[in-house]
C-alpha positions in Angstrom: 14.1 5.3 -13.8 12.8 2.0 -12.5 12.3 1.6 -8.8 10.5 -0.5 -6.2 7.5 0.3 -4.0 6.3 -1.6 -1.0 2.5 -2.2 -1.2 0.0 -4.2 0.7 -0.4 -7.9 -0.1 -1.9 -8.6 -3.6 -3.6 -11.6 -5.1 -1.3 -13.4 -7.5 -1.0 -16.4 -9.7 1.4 -19.1 -8.4 2.2 -22.8 -9.2 4.0 -25.7 -7.5 7.5 -27.1 -7.8 8.7 -28.1 -11.4 6.9 -28.6 -14.8 9.1 -29.6 -17.7 12.4 -28.2 -16.5 14.2 -28.1 -13.2 13.7 -25.1 -10.9 16.2 -22.3 -11.4 16.7 -21.6 -7.7 15.4 -18.1 -8.4 14.6 -15.6 -6.9 17.6 -16.2 -4.7 19.4 -14.6 -1.8 23.1 -13.9 -2.3 25.5 -15.6 0.2 25.5 -12.7 2.6 21.7 -12.6 2.7 21.7 -8.9 1.8 20.4 -9.1 -1.8 17.7 -11.0 -3.7 18.4 -11.7 -7.4 15.6 -12.4 -9.8 14.2 -12.1 -13.3 11.3 -9.7 -14.1 10.2 -7.2 -16.8 12.2 -4.1 -17.0 13.4 -1.5 -19.6 13.2 -3.2 -23.0 11.8 -6.5 -21.8 12.8 -9.2 -19.2 16.0 -8.2 -17.3 17.9 -9.2 -14.2 16.8 -7.4 -11.0 18.4 -7.1 -7.6 16.6 -6.3 -4.4 18.5 -4.7 -1.5 16.9 -6.2 1.7 18.2 -3.5 4.0 17.4 -0.5 1.8 14.2 -2.2 0.5 15.1 -1.0 -3.0 15.1 -2.9 -6.3 17.3 -2.1 -9.3 17.0 -3.4 -12.9 20.2 -4.4 -14.7 19.7 -4.5 -18.5 22.6 -5.4 -20.7 22.3 -3.1 -23.8 22.7 -4.8 -27.2 22.2 -8.4 -25.9 18.5 -8.6 -26.2 15.9 -9.7 -23.6 16.9 -12.0 -20.8 15.9 -15.6 -21.5 17.0 -17.2 -18.2 18.7 -16.4 -14.8 20.1 -18.9 -12.4 22.2 -19.4 -9.3 25.1 -21.8 -9.7 26.6 -22.2 -6.3 27.2 -18.6 -5.2 27.4 -17.4 -8.8 24.7 -15.5 -10.6 24.4 -16.5 -14.3 22.1 -15.1 -17.0 21.3 -16.1 -20.6 20.5 -13.3 -23.0 19.4 -14.0 -26.5 23.0 -13.3 -27.6 24.7 -15.6 -25.0 25.5 -16.2 -21.3 27.4 -14.2 -18.8 27.9 -13.8 -15.0 26.6 -11.1 -12.8 28.5 -9.8 -9.7 25.9 -8.6 -7.1 28.5 -6.8 -5.0 29.8 -4.7 -7.9 26.4 -4.7 -9.7 27.9 -5.5 -13.0 28.3 -8.3 -15.6 31.7 -10.0 -15.7 33.5 -12.0 -18.5 33.1 -15.8 -18.7 35.1 -18.5 -20.6 34.4 -18.5 -24.3 32.8 -22.0 -24.4 30.3 -20.9 -21.7 29.1 -17.8 -23.6 26.9 -19.9 -25.9 23.2 -20.3 -25.2 21.3 -23.5 -24.2 23.5 -25.0 -21.4 22.5 -22.9 -18.4 19.1 -24.5 -17.9 20.8 -28.0 -17.9 23.8 -27.3 -15.7 24.0 -29.4 -12.5 26.0 -28.1 -9.5 27.7 -31.1 -8.0 30.7 -32.2 -6.0 32.7 -35.0 -7.7 35.9 -36.7 -6.4 36.1 -34.2 -3.6 35.8 -31.0 -5.8 32.9 -28.8 -6.6 32.0 -28.7 -10.3 29.2 -28.4 -12.9 27.9 -31.4 -14.8 26.7 -30.4 -18.3 24.6 -33.2 -20.0 24.5 -33.5 -23.8 21.5 -32.1 -25.7 18.4 -34.3 -25.7 17.4 -37.2 -23.5 18.3 -40.9 -23.8 15.7 -43.2 -25.3 16.0 -45.3 -22.1 16.3 -43.3 -18.8 18.6 -46.0 -17.5 21.2 -45.4 -20.3 24.5 -44.0 -19.1 25.0 -40.3 -20.0 28.3 -38.6 -20.8 28.5 -35.4 -18.8 31.0 -32.6 -19.5 32.6 -31.4 -16.3 33.7 -27.9 -15.3 35.6 -27.2 -12.1 34.0 -24.7 -9.8 34.3 -21.8 -9.2 37.0 -21.2 -11.9 35.0 -23.1 -14.5 37.8 -24.9 -16.3 36.9 -27.9 -18.4 37.8 -31.3 -16.9 37.6 -34.9 -18.1 34.1 -36.0 -18.9 32.3 -38.6 -16.8 29.8 -41.3 -17.7 27.0 -41.6 -15.1 23.5 -42.8 -14.6 21.0 -39.9 -15.0 22.0 -37.1 -12.6 19.5 -34.9 -10.8 20.5 -31.8 -8.8 19.4 -32.1 -5.2 20.1 -28.5 -3.9 23.5 -26.8 -3.2 26.1 -29.2 -4.5 24.2 -32.4 -3.5 23.1 -34.6 -6.4 21.6 -38.1 -7.0 21.9 -40.7 -9.8 18.8 -42.6 -10.7 17.9 -45.9 -12.3 14.2 -46.7 -12.9 12.3 -50.0 -13.1 10.1 -50.2 -16.1 6.5 -51.3 -15.5 3.5 -51.9 -17.9 1.6 -48.9 -19.3 4.8 -46.7 -19.5 4.9 -46.5 -15.6 8.1 -46.4 -13.6 9.3 -47.3 -10.1 12.5 -46.3 -8.5 15.1 -49.1 -9.0 18.0 -47.3 -7.3 18.9 -43.8 -6.2 22.5 -43.0 -5.1 22.8 -39.9 -3.1 26.0 -37.8 -3.1 26.7 -35.0 -0.6 28.3 -31.6 -1.2 31.8 -33.2 -0.7 31.1 -35.7 -3.5 30.8 -38.6 -1.1 28.0 -41.2 -1.6 26.0 -41.1 1.6 23.4 -43.7 0.8 21.8 -45.9 -1.8 18.0 -46.1 -1.9 17.1 -49.5 -3.3 14.1 -50.8 -5.1 12.5 -52.2 -2.0 12.2 -48.7 -0.5 11.9 -46.8 -3.7 8.8 -48.7 -4.8 6.9 -47.6 -1.7 6.5 -44.1 -3.1 3.5 -43.7 -5.4 4.6 -43.8 -9.1 3.3 -41.9 -12.1 3.1 -42.6 -15.8 5.8 -40.0 -16.5 8.9 -41.3 -18.3 11.4 -39.2 -16.2 11.6 -38.0 -12.6 11.1 -34.3 -12.2 12.9 -33.3 -9.1 15.1 -34.0 -6.1 15.8 -31.8 -3.1 17.7 -32.5 0.1 16.8 -30.8 3.4 19.0 -28.1 4.8 20.6 -30.5 7.3 21.2 -33.2 4.6 19.3 -35.8 6.5 16.2 -36.0 4.3 15.7 -36.3 0.5 12.6 -35.5 -1.4 12.2 -37.3 -4.8 9.3 -36.3 -7.1 7.9 -37.7 -10.3 5.9 -35.7 -12.8 2.5 -37.0 -13.9 -0.1 -35.4 -16.2 -1.2 -32.3 -14.3 0.1 -33.6 -10.9 3.1 -35.1 -9.2 3.9 -37.7 -6.6 6.8 -37.5 -4.2 8.5 -39.5 -1.5 10.6 -38.5 1.5 13.6 -40.6 2.3 16.1 -40.8 5.2 19.6 -40.2 3.8 21.3 -42.2 6.6 19.4 -45.4 6.1 17.8 -45.1 2.7 14.4 -45.8 4.2 11.2 -44.5 2.8 9.5 -42.3 5.4 6.3 -41.0 3.8 5.0 -39.6 0.5 2.1 -37.7 -1.1 0.4 -36.8 -4.3 -0.3 -33.2 -5.2 -3.9 -32.3 -5.7 -4.1 -31.7 -9.4 -1.0 -29.5 -9.7 2.5 -29.9 -11.1 5.9 -29.1 -9.4 7.3 -25.8 -10.5 9.5 -24.4 -7.7 11.6 -25.3 -4.7 9.7 -26.5 -1.6 10.9 -26.4 2.0 11.7 -30.0 2.9 11.8 -31.3 6.4 11.5 -34.8 8.0 7.7 -34.5 8.7 6.6 -31.7 6.4 7.0 -30.2 3.0 5.9 -26.6 2.3 5.1 -25.3 -1.2 3.0 -22.8 -3.2 0.3 -24.2 -5.4 -2.2 -22.9 -8.0 -5.5 -24.8 -8.4 -8.3 -23.4 -10.5 -8.7 -19.8 -9.4 -6.6 -19.6 -6.3 -3.0 -19.5 -5.0 -2.3 -21.5 -1.9 0.4 -21.9 0.7 0.3 -25.6 1.5 1.9 -28.0 3.8 2.2 -31.8 3.2 2.6 -34.1 6.2 2.6 -37.9 6.9 -1.0 -39.2 6.8 -0.9 -40.9 10.2 -1.5 -44.5 11.2 -3.0 -46.7 8.5 -2.5 -44.1 5.7 0.3 -46.0 4.0 2.3 -43.6 1.8 -0.6 -41.1 1.4 0.4 -37.8 3.0 -1.9 -35.2 4.3 -2.3 -31.8 2.5 -3.1 -28.8 4.6 -4.0 -25.5 2.9 -2.6 -22.8 5.2 -3.5 -19.7 3.2 -5.5 -19.2 0.0 -5.9 -16.3 -2.5 -8.1 -15.8 -5.6 -6.1 -15.7 -8.8 -5.4 -12.4 -10.3 -5.6 -13.2 -14.1 -3.4 -10.2 -15.1 -0.2 -11.6 -13.9 2.0 -14.7 -14.5 4.2 -16.3 -11.9 7.8 -17.4 -12.2 9.3 -20.2 -10.1 9.4 -19.7 -6.4 12.3 -20.4 -4.0 12.6 -20.6 -0.2 14.9 -18.3 1.8 18.1 -20.0 3.1 16.6 -20.6 6.5 13.3 -21.9 5.0 11.2 -19.3 6.9 9.6 -17.9 3.7 9.2 -18.2 0.0 10.3 -15.5 -2.5 8.4 -15.3 -5.8 8.8 -13.0 -8.8 5.7 -12.4 -10.9 5.2 -10.5 -14.1 2.2 -8.2 -14.6 1.3 -4.5 -14.7 3.4 -3.9 -12.6 5.7 -6.8 -11.9 6.2 -7.8 -8.3 8.4 -9.6 -5.9 6.6 -11.5 -3.1 7.9 -12.6 0.3 5.5 -15.2 1.7 6.0 -16.7 5.2 6.0 -20.5 5.3 4.4 -21.2 8.7 1.1 -21.9 10.3 -1.3 -19.1 10.9 -0.1 -17.0 7.9 -2.6 -14.5 6.5 -2.5 -12.1 3.5 -1.4 -9.4 5.9 1.9 -11.3 6.5 2.8 -11.2 2.8 5.2 -8.5 1.7 4.9 -7.3 -1.9 7.4 -5.1 -3.7 6.1 -3.4 -6.9 8.5 -2.7 -9.7 7.4 0.5 -11.4 8.8 3.0 -13.9 
């Protein structure tokens, strides 16, 4: 039988924000805060796990006959998984998989689904396969109502990027020489589907740009007042922090040789994340650079570990209150980490749950 064991802090491999695909919002707390849901190795390969916060116990949830788990994701308050054979939902309260509509059993859509609120209703946007040749081309999105997941009339929109919860943004880019891009316009929509602000080119161009063709990431702060927008470069990313009431650029930064692979904690004057550089994992905080620094933010390393080469890290995700990060890592054994996001943290503050047979 598989079970969890609390052990002292360990040295692990981690990475920052998103590289190639959007963060999966995993590991994730369920709405009541009592359970963490995540993907890790288990009986027969990768499976879905739950961790009971009060009992400090982890349980693997294989699905016999469906093959290894490809992907797991929170969509709103729903837990979705993609096995090799198809997709299904998981009910954390009943600890069982539940039926889904026939058209959502297929593989491939779960990574691309965008939780949103459109015309006053929560929904999922599903883009077509592939990317447009020009990032400013309109995209035809399939729409499914939420939570019942009934197909609605499709909508044609500028490129949509999820921004956390049911917030979302649409993006248009300004083409520059050498395949570079600047922000032409970003329209920000809240979790009621209402457009709260447009970030225009005059403000968008203030954030440092990269040679990447497409933006990597958007994330709104918990109070909805701040938006982080990031662009993926080659082995690094740049991001800007914007005020969602005025559309003004506040400050920005460039990561130090790392890409964005998880969900940061976003606040008006700081952005917290986990990074891997060379042979170390770091808890870092980005802040405005001060007078005369322009849009160059300051990067503070709060805590640093040597890398343990025997493990690989999945994407990280903050707790609902932003007080800590949760990260699942695969290795021998696999582990679930709880890493505080505050000043003065040491390895003694990290809680590690080992998943053992």
